[in-house]
C-alpha positions, 0 to 999 in steps of 0.5 A: 500500500502506498503511503498517502497523506492521512485524511485525519490530521492533528489539525482537523477541526471538530466539524469536519474531523469528528461531527461530520463523519459521526453523523454520516455513520449514525445515518447509515446505521439508522437506515441499515440496522432496522432493514437488516433485522426485518430481513432476518425475521421475515418469513420466520414462523411466529413461534421462532421469531423471538429466537431468530431475533435474539440470534440476530442481535447477538450476532450483531453485538459479537460482530461489532465487538470483534470488528472493533477489536480488529480495527483498533489493533490495526490502528495501533500497529500502524500508529507505532507511537502515541504522538497525535500524528502517528495516531492520525495515521493509524485512524486513517488506515482504519477508516480505509479498511472499514470503508473497504469492508462496507463496499465488500459487504455491499458487493456480496449482498448483491450475490444473494438470491432475490427469489424466495423459496417456499419452505414446506 
């Protein structure tokens, strides 16, 4: 990977460096998670809806925890120090990796079957 200027800098302001990206993520999560939970529980028998919903929530929590651990490890390994400039470089890598994962997930979701099969 070629070295580039980090998009997060020590001189980044609150609006552009923190608030803007946080609002963007919040909007994305707000639009995505309810749709995902509705898709998970669609066509589930009424008696199994609680179990399926609980499993989906558990998977979401565990996935978020593991994902945060991996991204934090990447940021720390890339930073190599505690200076603000080093930390900004580590965070920049994490933003790129997270965006790449999002694009990969979106691509894989297009490969999922579109037709519903009847379960008899």
